[in-house]
FIDO-385065 format. One record per residue (C-alpha): residue number from 1; residue in one letter; z, y, x. Coordinates in steps of 0.001 Angstrom, whole numbers, plus 500000, padded with zeros to 6 digits. Example, Ala and Ser with C-alpha at 12.3 -4.5 7.8 and 13.67 -1.06 7.14 Angstrom:
BEGIN
<seq:1	type:a	c3:507800	c2:495500	c1:512300> .
<seq:2	type:s	c3:507140	c2:498940	c1:513670> .
REM end
This chain:
BEGIN
<seq:1	type:x	c3:140135	c2:161662	c1:612136> .
<seq:2	type:x	c3:140118	c2:162244	c1:616263> .
<seq:3	type:x	c3:140640	c2:159499	c1:618471> .
<seq:4	type:x	c3:144046	c2:161209	c1:619487> .
<seq:5	type:x	c3:145499	c2:160999	c1:615326> .
<seq:6	type:x	c3:143845	c2:157159	c1:615455> .
<seq:7	type:x	c3:146071	c2:156130	c1:618287> .
<seq:8	type:x	c3:149464	c2:158296	c1:617492> .
<seq:9	type:x	c3:148454	c2:156829	c1:613891> .
<seq:10	type:x	c3:147909	c2:153335	c1:615180> .
<seq:11	type:x	c3:151623	c2:153327	c1:616600> .
<seq:12	type:x	c3:153591	c2:154669	c1:613757> .
<seq:13	type:x	c3:152189	c2:151622	c1:612000> .
<seq:14	type:x	c3:153180	c2:149136	c1:614434> .
<seq:15	type:x	c3:155993	c2:150515	c1:614967> .
<seq:16	type:x	c3:156836	c2:150297	c1:610969> .
<seq:17	type:x	c3:156058	c2:146716	c1:611135> .
<seq:18	type:x	c3:158292	c2:146337	c1:614214> .
<seq:19	type:x	c3:160982	c2:147356	c1:611579> .
<seq:20	type:x	c3:160497	c2:146199	c1:608908> .
<seq:21	type:x	c3:160011	c2:142740	c1:610813> .
<seq:22	type:x	c3:164116	c2:143482	c1:612301> .
<seq:23	type:x	c3:165096	c2:144150	c1:608737> .
<seq:24	type:x	c3:163530	c2:140426	c1:607218> .
<seq:25	type:x	c3:165222	c2:139031	c1:610403> .
<seq:26	type:x	c3:168452	c2:139046	c1:607759> .
<seq:27	type:x	c3:167431	c2:135334	c1:607151> .
<seq:28	type:x	c3:168143	c2:134496	c1:610805> .
<seq:29	type:x	c3:171355	c2:136679	c1:610343> .
<seq:30	type:x	c3:172625	c2:134295	c1:607694> .
<seq:31	type:x	c3:171197	c2:131111	c1:608842> .
<seq:32	type:x	c3:173400	c2:131306	c1:612468> .
<seq:33	type:x	c3:176148	c2:131613	c1:609890> .
<seq:34	type:x	c3:175235	c2:128426	c1:607591> .
<seq:35	type:x	c3:178287	c2:126678	c1:609486> .
<seq:36	type:x	c3:181203	c2:129215	c1:608631> .
<seq:37	type:x	c3:179773	c2:130229	c1:605082> .
<seq:38	type:x	c3:179836	c2:127263	c1:603692> .
<seq:39	type:x	c3:182636	c2:124768	c1:603893> .
<seq:40	type:x	c3:181070	c2:121734	c1:602325> .
<seq:41	type:x	c3:177676	c2:120510	c1:602508> .
<seq:42	type:x	c3:177000	c2:122283	c1:598604> .
<seq:43	type:x	c3:178220	c2:125211	c1:599810> .
<seq:44	type:x	c3:175809	c2:125055	c1:603296> .
<seq:45	type:x	c3:172974	c2:124311	c1:601133> .
<seq:46	type:x	c3:173533	c2:127184	c1:598572> .
<seq:47	type:x	c3:173605	c2:129600	c1:601868> .
<seq:48	type:x	c3:170037	c2:127962	c1:602960> .
<seq:49	type:x	c3:168417	c2:127925	c1:599546> .
<seq:50	type:x	c3:169178	c2:131535	c1:599496> .
<seq:51	type:x	c3:167134	c2:132022	c1:602810> .
<seq:52	type:x	c3:165130	c2:130139	c1:601822> .
<seq:53	type:x	c3:163678	c2:132068	c1:599131> .
<seq:54	type:x	c3:162645	c2:134688	c1:602044> .
<seq:55	type:x	c3:161995	c2:133203	c1:604899> .
<seq:56	type:x	c3:158154	c2:133848	c1:603989> .
<seq:57	type:x	c3:158639	c2:136968	c1:604348> .
<seq:58	type:x	c3:159874	c2:137626	c1:607966> .
<seq:59	type:x	c3:157211	c2:134592	c1:608801> .
<seq:60	type:x	c3:154520	c2:136205	c1:607736> .
<seq:61	type:x	c3:155629	c2:139707	c1:609205> .
<seq:62	type:x	c3:156005	c2:138486	c1:612336> .
<seq:63	type:x	c3:152385	c2:137139	c1:612289> .
<seq:64	type:x	c3:150961	c2:140720	c1:610840> .
<seq:65	type:x	c3:153216	c2:142293	c1:613602> .
<seq:66	type:x	c3:151334	c2:140097	c1:616469> .
<seq:67	type:x	c3:147624	c2:140374	c1:614241> .
<seq:68	type:x	c3:148670	c2:144516	c1:614044> .
<seq:69	type:x	c3:149232	c2:144979	c1:618119> .
<seq:70	type:x	c3:146225	c2:142600	c1:618914> .
<seq:71	type:x	c3:143515	c2:144696	c1:617052> .
<seq:72	type:x	c3:144757	c2:148401	c1:617519> .
<seq:73	type:x	c3:146385	c2:147857	c1:621293> .
<seq:74	type:x	c3:144594	c2:144725	c1:622821> .
<seq:75	type:x	c3:145422	c2:145409	c1:626020> .
<seq:76	type:x	c3:149565	c2:145013	c1:625381> .
<seq:77	type:x	c3:148727	c2:142436	c1:623172> .
<seq:78	type:x	c3:146522	c2:140195	c1:626296> .
<seq:79	type:x	c3:149664	c2:141088	c1:628935> .
<seq:80	type:x	c3:152401	c2:140463	c1:626856> .
<seq:81	type:x	c3:151653	c2:138013	c1:624663> .
<seq:82	type:x	c3:149497	c2:136900	c1:627489> .
<seq:83	type:x	c3:151777	c2:137073	c1:630569> .
<seq:84	type:x	c3:154922	c2:136802	c1:629501> .
<seq:85	type:x	c3:154376	c2:133422	c1:626971> .
<seq:86	type:x	c3:156937	c2:131542	c1:627796> .
<seq:87	type:x	c3:159085	c2:134378	c1:626147> .
<seq:88	type:x	c3:156842	c2:134831	c1:623127> .
<seq:89	type:x	c3:156469	c2:130806	c1:623152> .
<seq:90	type:x	c3:159963	c2:129496	c1:622501> .
<seq:91	type:x	c3:160088	c2:132713	c1:619682> .
<seq:92	type:x	c3:156882	c2:130834	c1:617813> .
<seq:93	type:x	c3:158372	c2:127270	c1:618185> .
<seq:94	type:x	c3:162078	c2:128492	c1:617150> .
<seq:95	type:x	c3:159992	c2:130170	c1:613732> .
<seq:96	type:x	c3:157758	c2:126937	c1:613883> .
<seq:97	type:x	c3:161145	c2:124657	c1:613533> .
<seq:98	type:x	c3:162523	c2:126627	c1:610834> .
<seq:99	type:x	c3:160062	c2:126349	c1:608976> .
<seq:100	type:x	c3:160000	c2:122610	c1:609002> .
<seq:101	type:x	c3:163234	c2:122763	c1:608522> .
<seq:102	type:x	c3:163461	c2:124036	c1:605114> .
<seq:103	type:x	c3:160735	c2:121690	c1:604106> .
<seq:104	type:x	c3:162027	c2:118630	c1:605299> .
<seq:105	type:x	c3:166004	c2:118669	c1:605780> .
<seq:106	type:x	c3:166591	c2:116990	c1:602014> .
<seq:107	type:x	c3:162688	c2:114949	c1:601705> .
<seq:108	type:x	c3:163065	c2:111374	c1:600701> .
<seq:109	type:x	c3:161731	c2:109425	c1:604258> .
<seq:110	type:x	c3:163746	c2:111837	c1:606541> .
<seq:111	type:x	c3:164672	c2:109574	c1:609512> .
<seq:112	type:x	c3:166503	c2:113170	c1:611891> .
<seq:113	type:x	c3:168872	c2:113995	c1:608413> .
<seq:114	type:x	c3:169610	c2:117098	c1:607291> .
<seq:115	type:x	c3:172201	c2:118024	c1:609635> .
<seq:116	type:x	c3:169579	c2:117980	c1:612636> .
<seq:117	type:x	c3:167328	c2:120559	c1:610766> .
<seq:118	type:x	c3:170183	c2:122965	c1:609351> .
<seq:119	type:x	c3:171124	c2:122930	c1:613299> .
<seq:120	type:x	c3:167984	c2:123802	c1:613847> .
<seq:121	type:x	c3:168083	c2:126783	c1:611383> .
<seq:122	type:x	c3:171033	c2:127408	c1:613353> .
<seq:123	type:x	c3:169478	c2:127707	c1:616768> .
<seq:124	type:x	c3:166347	c2:129715	c1:614886> .
<seq:125	type:x	c3:168650	c2:132001	c1:613512> .
<seq:126	type:x	c3:170614	c2:132408	c1:617129> .
<seq:127	type:x	c3:167107	c2:132598	c1:619617> .
<seq:128	type:x	c3:164825	c2:134649	c1:617605> .
<seq:129	type:x	c3:166420	c2:137679	c1:617425> .
<seq:130	type:x	c3:168094	c2:137748	c1:620445> .
<seq:131	type:x	c3:164398	c2:136871	c1:622408> .
<seq:132	type:x	c3:162443	c2:139201	c1:619761> .
<seq:133	type:x	c3:165413	c2:142068	c1:620483> .
<seq:134	type:x	c3:165131	c2:141412	c1:624440> .
<seq:135	type:x	c3:161127	c2:141883	c1:624015> .
<seq:136	type:x	c3:161380	c2:145378	c1:622304> .
<seq:137	type:x	c3:164023	c2:145756	c1:625007> .
<seq:138	type:x	c3:161123	c2:145459	c1:627705> .
<seq:139	type:x	c3:159537	c2:148816	c1:626145> .
<seq:140	type:x	c3:161869	c2:151046	c1:627552> .
<seq:141	type:x	c3:163003	c2:148532	c1:630633> .
<seq:142	type:x	c3:159551	c2:147479	c1:631913> .
<seq:143	type:x	c3:158006	c2:143883	c1:632847> .
<seq:144	type:x	c3:156838	c2:142250	c1:635676> .
<seq:145	type:x	c3:152837	c2:142910	c1:635180> .
<seq:146	type:x	c3:149849	c2:144106	c1:636720> .
<seq:147	type:x	c3:146595	c2:145566	c1:635212> .
<seq:148	type:x	c3:143120	c2:145439	c1:636776> .
<seq:149	type:x	c3:140665	c2:146929	c1:634682> .
<seq:150	type:x	c3:138475	c2:147214	c1:637434> .
<seq:151	type:x	c3:138035	c2:143051	c1:637331> .
<seq:152	type:x	c3:135463	c2:143861	c1:634567> .
<seq:153	type:x	c3:132517	c2:144423	c1:636909> .
<seq:154	type:x	c3:130237	c2:141991	c1:637728> .
<seq:155	type:x	c3:131107	c2:139993	c1:634852> .
<seq:156	type:x	c3:126996	c2:138743	c1:634708> .
<seq:157	type:x	c3:127589	c2:138228	c1:638176> .
<seq:158	type:x	c3:130508	c2:136452	c1:638344> .
<seq:159	type:x	c3:129542	c2:133897	c1:635428> .
<seq:160	type:x	c3:126307	c2:133232	c1:637388> .
<seq:161	type:x	c3:128111	c2:131022	c1:640231> .
<seq:162	type:x	c3:128784	c2:127014	c1:639189> .
<seq:163	type:x	c3:132881	c2:126969	c1:639231> .
<seq:164	type:x	c3:133626	c2:131278	c1:637949> .
<seq:165	type:x	c3:135787	c2:132201	c1:635538> .
<seq:166	type:x	c3:136055	c2:135256	c1:633381> .
<seq:167	type:x	c3:137520	c2:137644	c1:634804> .
<seq:168	type:x	c3:141724	c2:138029	c1:634655> .
<seq:169	type:x	c3:142652	c2:141976	c1:633666> .
<seq:170	type:x	c3:146137	c2:141620	c1:633202> .
<seq:171	type:x	c3:148433	c2:139090	c1:635367> .
<seq:172	type:x	c3:152000	c2:138285	c1:635408> .
<seq:173	type:x	c3:153801	c2:139436	c1:638935> .
<seq:174	type:x	c3:155425	c2:136471	c1:639109> .
<seq:175	type:x	c3:156130	c2:132562	c1:637535> .
<seq:176	type:x	c3:158561	c2:133174	c1:635317> .
<seq:177	type:x	c3:156033	c2:134615	c1:632768> .
<seq:178	type:x	c3:158374	c2:136832	c1:631121> .
<seq:179	type:x	c3:161660	c2:134807	c1:631113> .
<seq:180	type:x	c3:162723	c2:137341	c1:634048> .
<seq:181	type:x	c3:163322	c2:139914	c1:631474> .
<seq:182	type:x	c3:166063	c2:138211	c1:630764> .
<seq:183	type:x	c3:167999	c2:138772	c1:634197> .
<seq:184	type:x	c3:167827	c2:142593	c1:633080> .
<seq:185	type:x	c3:171399	c2:142625	c1:631701> .
<seq:186	type:x	c3:170231	c2:145570	c1:629507> .
<seq:187	type:x	c3:167771	c2:143794	c1:627720> .
<seq:188	type:x	c3:170558	c2:140735	c1:627183> .
<seq:189	type:x	c3:172685	c2:143620	c1:625823> .
<seq:190	type:x	c3:169922	c2:144700	c1:623470> .
<seq:191	type:x	c3:168968	c2:141380	c1:622568> .
<seq:192	type:x	c3:172527	c2:140603	c1:621723> .
<seq:193	type:x	c3:172892	c2:144074	c1:619351> .
<seq:194	type:x	c3:169694	c2:142938	c1:617305> .
<seq:195	type:x	c3:171438	c2:139416	c1:617189> .
<seq:196	type:x	c3:174428	c2:141137	c1:614990> .
<seq:197	type:x	c3:172531	c2:143545	c1:613590> .
<seq:198	type:x	c3:170593	c2:140126	c1:611882> .
<seq:199	type:x	c3:174337	c2:138929	c1:611527> .
<seq:200	type:x	c3:175321	c2:141661	c1:609335> .
<seq:201	type:x	c3:172129	c2:142073	c1:607450> .
<seq:202	type:x	c3:172303	c2:138269	c1:606740> .
<seq:203	type:x	c3:175786	c2:138736	c1:605218> .
<seq:204	type:x	c3:175231	c2:141337	c1:603011> .
<seq:205	type:x	c3:172288	c2:139854	c1:601591> .
<seq:206	type:x	c3:174084	c2:136321	c1:601482> .
<seq:207	type:x	c3:177231	c2:138661	c1:599503> .
<seq:208	type:x	c3:174377	c2:140112	c1:597127> .
<seq:209	type:x	c3:172488	c2:137559	c1:596522> .
<seq:210	type:x	c3:174953	c2:134082	c1:596425> .
<seq:211	type:x	c3:177188	c2:134236	c1:593228> .
<seq:212	type:x	c3:180440	c2:132076	c1:594972> .
<seq:213	type:x	c3:183364	c2:134005	c1:595639> .
<seq:214	type:x	c3:184110	c2:131603	c1:598585> .
<seq:215	type:x	c3:181033	c2:132047	c1:600009> .
<seq:216	type:x	c3:181323	c2:135385	c1:599651> .
<seq:217	type:x	c3:185134	c2:136304	c1:600986> .
<seq:218	type:x	c3:184153	c2:134274	c1:604173> .
<seq:219	type:x	c3:180759	c2:136910	c1:604597> .
<seq:220	type:x	c3:182583	c2:139748	c1:604381> .
<seq:221	type:x	c3:185341	c2:138425	c1:607074> .
<seq:222	type:x	c3:182340	c2:137784	c1:609080> .
<seq:223	type:x	c3:180901	c2:141306	c1:608323> .
<seq:224	type:x	c3:183644	c2:142883	c1:610248> .
<seq:225	type:x	c3:183388	c2:140925	c1:613285> .
<seq:226	type:x	c3:179686	c2:141252	c1:613619> .
<seq:227	type:x	c3:179917	c2:145058	c1:613217> .
<seq:228	type:x	c3:182191	c2:145491	c1:616154> .
<seq:229	type:x	c3:180484	c2:142915	c1:618303> .
<seq:230	type:x	c3:176957	c2:145265	c1:617233> .
<seq:231	type:x	c3:178686	c2:148644	c1:617275> .
<seq:232	type:x	c3:179703	c2:147870	c1:620995> .
<seq:233	type:x	c3:176438	c2:147019	c1:622235> .
<seq:234	type:x	c3:174272	c2:149529	c1:620507> .
<seq:235	type:x	c3:176300	c2:152271	c1:621271> .
<seq:236	type:x	c3:176582	c2:151435	c1:625190> .
<seq:237	type:x	c3:172733	c2:150652	c1:624931> .
<seq:238	type:x	c3:172202	c2:154197	c1:623409> .
<seq:239	type:x	c3:174079	c2:156071	c1:625986> .
<seq:240	type:x	c3:172137	c2:153833	c1:628791> .
<seq:241	type:x	c3:168486	c2:154828	c1:627394> .
<seq:242	type:x	c3:169626	c2:158310	c1:626979> .
<seq:243	type:x	c3:170332	c2:159065	c1:630286> .
<seq:244	type:x	c3:168035	c2:156718	c1:632315> .
<seq:245	type:x	c3:164494	c2:157741	c1:633728> .
<seq:246	type:x	c3:161415	c2:157223	c1:631491> .
<seq:247	type:x	c3:157786	c2:156839	c1:632022> .
<seq:248	type:x	c3:155599	c2:159492	c1:631469> .
<seq:249	type:x	c3:151639	c2:159850	c1:631880> .
<seq:250	type:x	c3:149739	c2:162764	c1:632100> .
<seq:251	type:x	c3:147011	c2:162935	c1:628910> .
<seq:252	type:x	c3:144840	c2:164439	c1:631601> .
<seq:253	type:x	c3:144786	c2:162860	c1:634447> .
<seq:254	type:x	c3:145986	c2:159448	c1:632712> .
<seq:255	type:x	c3:148764	c2:159097	c1:636303> .
<seq:256	type:x	c3:151917	c2:157403	c1:635253> .
<seq:257	type:x	c3:155279	c2:159017	c1:637139> .
<seq:258	type:x	c3:158855	c2:158361	c1:636468> .
<seq:259	type:x	c3:160628	c2:161449	c1:634545> .
<seq:260	type:x	c3:164683	c2:161632	c1:634377> .
<seq:261	type:x	c3:165912	c2:161543	c1:630824> .
<seq:262	type:x	c3:162726	c2:160856	c1:629403> .
<seq:263	type:x	c3:163731	c2:159545	c1:625930> .
<seq:264	type:x	c3:166428	c2:162078	c1:626073> .
<seq:265	type:x	c3:163391	c2:164359	c1:626192> .
<seq:266	type:x	c3:161603	c2:162857	c1:623820> .
<seq:267	type:x	c3:164361	c2:163256	c1:620985> .
<seq:268	type:x	c3:164503	c2:166703	c1:621855> .
<seq:269	type:x	c3:161329	c2:167093	c1:621838> .
<seq:270	type:x	c3:160314	c2:165396	c1:618888> .
<seq:271	type:x	c3:163595	c2:166527	c1:616586> .
<seq:272	type:x	c3:162557	c2:164992	c1:613465> .
<seq:273	type:x	c3:162363	c2:161097	c1:615496> .
<seq:274	type:x	c3:166486	c2:162236	c1:616425> .
<seq:275	type:x	c3:167113	c2:162571	c1:612286> .
<seq:276	type:x	c3:165739	c2:159632	c1:611511> .
<seq:277	type:x	c3:167702	c2:157690	c1:613978> .
<seq:278	type:x	c3:170757	c2:159891	c1:612783> .
<seq:279	type:x	c3:170082	c2:159144	c1:609234> .
<seq:280	type:x	c3:169321	c2:155372	c1:609880> .
<seq:281	type:x	c3:172203	c2:154922	c1:611604> .
<seq:282	type:x	c3:174439	c2:156494	c1:609252> .
<seq:283	type:x	c3:172772	c2:154295	c1:606552> .
<seq:284	type:x	c3:173921	c2:151400	c1:608260> .
<seq:285	type:x	c3:177745	c2:152197	c1:608605> .
<seq:286	type:x	c3:177667	c2:153792	c1:604829> .
<seq:287	type:x	c3:176158	c2:149910	c1:603697> .
<seq:288	type:x	c3:178811	c2:148194	c1:606213> .
<seq:289	type:x	c3:181858	c2:150100	c1:605259> .
<seq:290	type:x	c3:180647	c2:150187	c1:601440> .
<seq:291	type:x	c3:180500	c2:146442	c1:601563> .
<seq:292	type:x	c3:183862	c2:146379	c1:603250> .
<seq:293	type:x	c3:185818	c2:148829	c1:600566> .
<seq:294	type:x	c3:184552	c2:146563	c1:597551> .
<seq:295	type:x	c3:185676	c2:143310	c1:599735> .
<seq:296	type:x	c3:188667	c2:144601	c1:599755> .
<seq:297	type:x	c3:188797	c2:145864	c1:596120> .
<seq:298	type:x	c3:187695	c2:142234	c1:595095> .
<seq:299	type:x	c3:190366	c2:140478	c1:597285> .
<seq:300	type:x	c3:193283	c2:143044	c1:596268> .
<seq:301	type:x	c3:192267	c2:143301	c1:592354> .
<seq:302	type:x	c3:190033	c2:140656	c1:590359> .
<seq:303	type:x	c3:189680	c2:143892	c1:587965> .
<seq:304	type:x	c3:187654	c2:145367	c1:590665> .
<seq:305	type:x	c3:184498	c2:147343	c1:588897> .
<seq:306	type:x	c3:182927	c2:147722	c1:592283> .
<seq:307	type:x	c3:181784	c2:144032	c1:592331> .
<seq:308	type:x	c3:177689	c2:144232	c1:592428> .
<seq:309	type:x	c3:177346	c2:146869	c1:595813> .
<seq:310	type:x	c3:174514	c2:146044	c1:597088> .
<seq:311	type:x	c3:175208	c2:147147	c1:600145> .
<seq:312	type:x	c3:171765	c2:145361	c1:602034> .
<seq:313	type:x	c3:169814	c2:148035	c1:600804> .
<seq:314	type:x	c3:171243	c2:150983	c1:602610> .
<seq:315	type:x	c3:171965	c2:148785	c1:605826> .
<seq:316	type:x	c3:168449	c2:147713	c1:605646> .
<seq:317	type:x	c3:167396	c2:151075	c1:604591> .
<seq:318	type:x	c3:169061	c2:152532	c1:607787> .
<seq:319	type:x	c3:167639	c2:149369	c1:609987> .
<seq:320	type:x	c3:164121	c2:150074	c1:609207> .
<seq:321	type:x	c3:164751	c2:154167	c1:610327> .
<seq:322	type:x	c3:166875	c2:153265	c1:613186> .
<seq:323	type:x	c3:164552	c2:150692	c1:614603> .
<seq:324	type:x	c3:161092	c2:153252	c1:613619> .
<seq:325	type:x	c3:162984	c2:155965	c1:615181> .
<seq:326	type:x	c3:163115	c2:154729	c1:618156> .
<seq:327	type:x	c3:159684	c2:152669	c1:618554> .
<seq:328	type:x	c3:158386	c2:155957	c1:617746> .
<seq:329	type:x	c3:159866	c2:157546	c1:620905> .
<seq:330	type:x	c3:159013	c2:154118	c1:623245> .
<seq:331	type:x	c3:155014	c2:155039	c1:622474> .
<seq:332	type:x	c3:155143	c2:158623	c1:621335> .
<seq:333	type:x	c3:154815	c2:162357	c1:623043> .
<seq:334	type:x	c3:152777	c2:160797	c1:626293> .
<seq:335	type:x	c3:155244	c2:158111	c1:626778> .
<seq:336	type:x	c3:154295	c2:154451	c1:628821> .
<seq:337	type:x	c3:155575	c2:152218	c1:625747> .
<seq:338	type:x	c3:155246	c2:148853	c1:628169> .
<seq:339	type:x	c3:156460	c2:149832	c1:631329> .
<seq:340	type:x	c3:155118	c2:148034	c1:634519> .
<seq:341	type:x	c3:158395	c2:147407	c1:636996> .
<seq:342	type:x	c3:155136	c2:145829	c1:639812> .
<seq:343	type:x	c3:152944	c2:148192	c1:639619> .
<seq:344	type:x	c3:153697	c2:152279	c1:638081> .
<seq:345	type:x	c3:150514	c2:153162	c1:637342> .
<seq:346	type:x	c3:149595	c2:149775	c1:635605> .
<seq:347	type:x	c3:152156	c2:150816	c1:632423> .
<seq:348	type:x	c3:150970	c2:150728	c1:629283> .
<seq:349	type:x	c3:150416	c2:153708	c1:627164> .
<seq:350	type:x	c3:148766	c2:154226	c1:623294> .
<seq:351	type:x	c3:145901	c2:156078	c1:625151> .
<seq:352	type:x	c3:145204	c2:153566	c1:628044> .
<seq:353	type:x	c3:145815	c2:149768	c1:625950> .
<seq:354	type:x	c3:143825	c2:150999	c1:622785> .
<seq:355	type:x	c3:141199	c2:149295	c1:620733> .
<seq:356	type:x	c3:137897	c2:151663	c1:620485> .
<seq:357	type:x	c3:137051	c2:154665	c1:618127> .
<seq:358	type:x	c3:135259	c2:152535	c1:615887> .
<seq:359	type:x	c3:137612	c2:150307	c1:615607> .
<seq:360	type:x	c3:140831	c2:152001	c1:614679> .
<seq:361	type:x	c3:138529	c2:154340	c1:612350> .
<seq:362	type:x	c3:137592	c2:151149	c1:610697> .
<seq:363	type:x	c3:141165	c2:149648	c1:610014> .
<seq:364	type:x	c3:142530	c2:152768	c1:609023> .
<seq:365	type:x	c3:140283	c2:152362	c1:606037> .
<seq:366	type:x	c3:142449	c2:148795	c1:605411> .
<seq:367	type:x	c3:145382	c2:150349	c1:606251> .
<seq:368	type:x	c3:145285	c2:152038	c1:602901> .
<seq:369	type:x	c3:145437	c2:148906	c1:601129> .
<seq:370	type:x	c3:149137	c2:148515	c1:602085> .
<seq:371	type:x	c3:150624	c2:150513	c1:599491> .
<seq:372	type:x	c3:149164	c2:147810	c1:596921> .
<seq:373	type:x	c3:150447	c2:144959	c1:599554> .
<seq:374	type:x	c3:153995	c2:146460	c1:599537> .
<seq:375	type:x	c3:153852	c2:147072	c1:596038> .
<seq:376	type:x	c3:153368	c2:143245	c1:595569> .
<seq:377	type:x	c3:155794	c2:141909	c1:597675> .
<seq:378	type:x	c3:158794	c2:144136	c1:595902> .
<seq:379	type:x	c3:157453	c2:142616	c1:592635> .
<seq:380	type:x	c3:157829	c2:139594	c1:593959> .
<seq:381	type:x	c3:161402	c2:140341	c1:595983> .
<seq:382	type:x	c3:162779	c2:141618	c1:592344> .
<seq:383	type:x	c3:161323	c2:138468	c1:590354> .
<seq:384	type:x	c3:162772	c2:135844	c1:592927> .
<seq:385	type:x	c3:165812	c2:137386	c1:592743> .
<seq:386	type:x	c3:166071	c2:138150	c1:588774> .
<seq:387	type:x	c3:168930	c2:135594	c1:589092> .
<seq:388	type:x	c3:171810	c2:135094	c1:591646> .
<seq:389	type:x	c3:171644	c2:131601	c1:593111> .
<seq:390	type:x	c3:174890	c2:129370	c1:592455> .
<seq:391	type:x	c3:175722	c2:125897	c1:592879> .
<seq:392	type:x	c3:174726	c2:124757	c1:589473> .
<seq:393	type:x	c3:171481	c2:125768	c1:589720> .
<seq:394	type:x	c3:171215	c2:123739	c1:593127> .
<seq:395	type:x	c3:172354	c2:120342	c1:591199> .
<seq:396	type:x	c3:170464	c2:121191	c1:588071> .
<seq:397	type:x	c3:166880	c2:123122	c1:589955> .
<seq:398	type:x	c3:164790	c2:121984	c1:592978> .
<seq:399	type:x	c3:166139	c2:123298	c1:596340> .
<seq:400	type:x	c3:165938	c2:123045	c1:599716> .
REM end
């Protein structure tokens, strides 16, 4: 395994984790609709218990995504997580609120009341997807940071002084520390596209997981509204992405330059990513249309045989493939995956921001355990969903 292959391999793994994370945001998407899916306290609790069975998967994947980035591309981790810390702290805080809300909303001695914690779940359902989508958009739109690797020189002499500080390799070029990204309208567009995609996945999950006719009917109505909003935002951003200038780097000199239509060129030169993107989009639309027709059939004919469409799966797989194609396009084919709007040559590439060859090689062998972890998740998922959730189970069993 060459060093270049290891760099490409680990960008693929990080991109795959990111794609899986976007799919698992169905938890946040469903929680953002708690008030409209459940018409009473019991209905809302049914929705929350449905997502409560899966929230650990999303949280764990988020942590794993950050850990994989730290291990394989530490310069990105120190630049983005260390510089844009306000953005990431808000994201992480919203997820912490989610975990606390699940555990304490109906516990004895809850002074804030169940509705307060349900509000926190809705807040996480909105803030989490929007800001995570905005963070992904910076892979294409750029961020305001400066990297100065020469600050590593003469570390010993710096430490010998009385009031010395460790050298700073990367720093944010303004005081907003990541929140300035939200001033870019295209970052906001992509963030809300991810938000409405999470809502689509959330409604499909609830339809597939909850055995309640009223909640399913409401979810089907919300599905079409979220779909229209998502398509408008996603198509607008995709057209913008294909027509915008990108950031290319010379693999020999390492010099970074602006290249017109860079991302369009990437998809044309890496045709397999274009095929992956198209298959993903088709699967997303197929799942949505399938569920819409299924819901229409159920509404018009109580004897409809397609009552269990499981449309979450084609849409979920399509989401993973689409996001994977976009993230691979951001880093492969000599592309700067984290452009700097403050200093072009500070932009990060998979070549100038990765770990050492020894680290990547060691982690590559560890990554062979991933299929076993995925197998465990699949088995656990199937076990949890062996029986659909209904209101009777809420009344009789332990519930959130």
